N, C-alpha and C positions, 0 to 999 in steps of 0.2 A: 533252360538255357545257359545259366550260370555254371552249371556242374560241368556242360560239354567246354564252356570256356575255360574253366580251372583244368581238365585234362587235357587240353590242346596247349595252353599257355604256361601252366604252372602257377597262376596268378589265383588267389582266393579271393574273388570280389564280394563285396559288402551287398548282400542281396534283400530286396524287400518285396513283402509280398501283399500286393494291394487289393485283391478282389474280396477277400471273407469278412473282413471287419467293416461291414457297411449296412446300410439300411436296407431291409428286405420289405415284400408286400404285406407281411404279417410278423408280428415281434416273435412268433413261435418259430418262424424261419431263420432268424437271426443267432449269429454265434453268440453264445452266453455272455462271453468276456466284452464283447461289443455292446451288447444291449445293456450289460451292467454299467460301463465306462459312460456310455451317452445318457443313462437314466441319472448318473451321478454329476452329470454337467461336466464332464472332463475332457469332452472331445468339442470343443468348438470351432475347431480347424483342422485339417489332416494333421495327425498326430502320431508319432512313435513313442511307445513307452519304454522307460527304462528301470530296470531294477534296482534294489538298494545299492547293488556293485557298480552301477551306473550303466551297464551294459543293456543294450536294447531288447525289448522282450520279442523273442522269434521262438523258432523250433528247431528240429534237426534239418528241415528242409529250407529255411530262410533264416538270416539274421534278424530281421524286425518285421513285424506286421505294421502295415499301416490303418489307423483307424480313420474312419471317415466320419464327419458329422452328419447329424439327419437334416434332410433336405426340406427346406421351407420354400414355398413358391411366392414369387413377386411377380403378379401378373402373369400366371402359368407358366412362370421359367423358375429353374433352380436358382436360390439366391447366392449360391457360391458364385454365379457370374458378376455379380454385383460387389458382395464382399470379399472374394479372392481375386477374381480377374479385373475387378475395377471398371467394369463396363457401365454404361448407362442406360437406364430404361427408356427404349424410344418407341412410340406408337407406330403401328404399321400405317403407312400414309393411306387417308381415307379414299383417295382415288384408286387404290388397288382392292377394294373391300367389295365390289359390285358383283363378283362371281358367283357361284353355286358349287355346292358340293366339297369335297375334300380337296384342298389345296395347299400348295408348299409356296411360302413367303421366304425369299433370300435376298441376303444383301453382300454385296461385294464391294471391295475399294473402288472409290471412282476412279475411271479409266481402265480398270481389268474386265476382262471378257467374263461372262458367267460359267465359262468352264474353269476358271480360277476357283480355289476353295472358298467357299463362302466364308465370309467373316462371323455371320450368324444365319440361321435358317429355323422355321419353325412351321408346324401345321397348321392351318386353318380348318377346323372342323366344323360340321353344319351343327347348329344348335348350342355351341359352346363358345364362352367369351374368347375374343380374339386375344391370343397372346402378344406380348411386346418382343421387340427385338432386342437385343442386350449387345451392343456395340460401343467400342472403345470410341474416343476423340477423332474426328477425321470426316471425310466426306465418302458417301457410299451412294452406289445404284440399288435400288431394291425393285424388285419383280415378283409377281405372283403366277405359278404355272397350274392350272388345273388338270385334273385326272386325263383329259384328254389331248394335253401338251399343249393347250391354248395359252398364250403368254399375255399379261397385262402389265404394262410398264415398259421400260424401267422409269422409276421417279427417282431424282436426287434427293439426298437428304444429308444434312449438314449436323455433325453431332460436335457440340462445342464443350 
């Protein structure tokens, strides 16, 4: 997309390539540079490395690569939601845990319809621990939908 912008406008935008320097299912699938940087503890947050001349490390296709830290789970959710987004761990209200099968728990800002983009959502999987919701401060409506479309809730949640 940046190359098209450059052709149309004449502007040479600073481009960041984000998908490759990240954790994969196995270490063998990871880019060697990503694997090395994370193994040496150099990536504790999203990072762009620079060379000795201060220029960001990129390639002919981008100006810089974005290196992502390894994901640690906090109650079944990525730790970056707490560390980077500063969200709080919120238990799914017990009143919503009575269903069976695969279910989706959703939280939207109080007063917004559930057609609004969810502030957070997570899957409740049979036989697995219930994941937490990760929410910023505020008031939310939380509901659970099962595979047949049956809805439990909403339940109001206040995050302080």
